[in-house]
N, C-alpha and C positions, 0 to 999 in steps of 0.2 A: 468516598471511595478513594482508591489507591492512588494518587496524584502523586507524579514523580518528584513534586517538590516536596513533598510530605516525607520523605525518606531522607539519613542522613547522606551528606555531600558524595561520599564513596559509592554509596549504592544509586544515586542520581545519575554520577558518571556511568558506572555500569551499565543501567539501563540505557542511557544513550548510546554509548560504544554498541549495544546488543543490537539496538535498532539499527545504526548505522551500517553494522554488519549484513543484516538482512536486507536491507535497502542496497547496499553496496551490491550483493548477490543478484537482486531484482535488476538492478542496472545493468551489470555485467552479463547477464542472460539475453537481456533485452538488446544489448550491442552486438552480442555472439550472432544474434538471429539476425541484425542490420548488415553485420559483416559477411554472413552468407549468400546475402543478396548480392552482394558485389565480388566475391573472392571465392575461390574454391576451397575446400575444406584442409587440403593439404597446404594452401597459403595461410591459411588462419592457423593451421598448425605449427608453422615456421613461425608466426609472428609471436605464438604463445608460447612456442618450445614444448609443444603438444605432439603426440602422433595423430595421424588422420584420423584412426579408430575412436581415439579420444575425443576428438573434436566432434566424430559422428555421434557419440554417445552425450556428450555436452549439449548438442543442438536438439536431441530428442528432449531432453528436459527443458532447455530454454523453450520449446515450442509450447511448452503448457503456461508459460509466463503470459498473463495479459499485458497487452500493450498500453502504452500510455493513452488515457483520452483525450482527443483534440481539444487544445486550449487548457490543458491542465498538465500537471508536471507528475502525474502519478496515473496508476491504472484502476484505482478503485478508491472509495473515501476513507477505507482504513489505511491503505498506502498513504494517502495525504495527511493523515493524522498522526502516522506514524513520523512522517519527514518532519511535522512540526514538532512531536516530542522530542526527536533525535536533535531539534537545531537548525534543520535543513532548510526551513522556510520560517517567516515570521506569522506572527497572529493574524494579523490582517489579509496576508493571503492565503491561509488557512480559512478563514471566515469566508472569503470571496469564492474561494472553491467550493466549501461545503454549500453555499447558498445557491451556485449556479450548476451545482451538478446535475448531469441527467439522470436523476434516480429512476429505477425501474421501480414497477408497482410490487407491492408485499403480496406474496401467495396467500391465499387462502389456508389456512390451519385445516387438518382432517378433524374427525370426530373426538380425537384424542387431545386436540390444541397442538399438535406437532405438527410441523412443517415438511411435507414430503419433497417439494421445490425448494431450490436454492434461495435464499434472502441475499445472496452477495449481488451488490449494486443497490441494494434498497436502502433506505433511511435507517433501517435497522442498525447496518454499519456504524453509524454515527453514536447510536445510542451505544453498542457494545465498545466502541473508543472511548466513549465517557466512563463506562463501567471499569474498562481496564486501565483508567488513568492518562491515557493519550492525551487527552484533552481535558480541560477543565470545565466546572459548572457553567462558569460565565460564556464559556466558547458554545457550550450545547445551548444554553439559554438563548441565545443571540441568534443561532442558526435555525433551531427548532421554532421560535417565535417568529421568524421570517417566514415559515409556512403555515402558521396559524393565524396571520392575519387577514 
């Protein structure tokens, strides 16, 4: 699997920074949603140096972002794995989160083996994170073994 540490240092750093950029965008959108609960769009626009229509448009996009799950620093298992791969949380914290995550049940595949329902929030996110190299095999094993005992 394409572990981040299997790559040259320059590519490792590029990957970490790319993940941090994605995560900063998620955090920004969540902060924007939170600010909209206590301030007008015009006030938010003044704070950000944006027009009110631009704030309105940004809030539409922000509305689609998953909220952080209670007692977790992420909105999904994939996001938690990205935070780990970006160096924003440590291994122990990631393992704690993935073991305690309130996973949804995996939907049943159709007759062609395809999923017609979303697999978001299922353990499949951890499998995909491992495949993408966001977590290493030891993390995947530790978390999956937790559920097979």
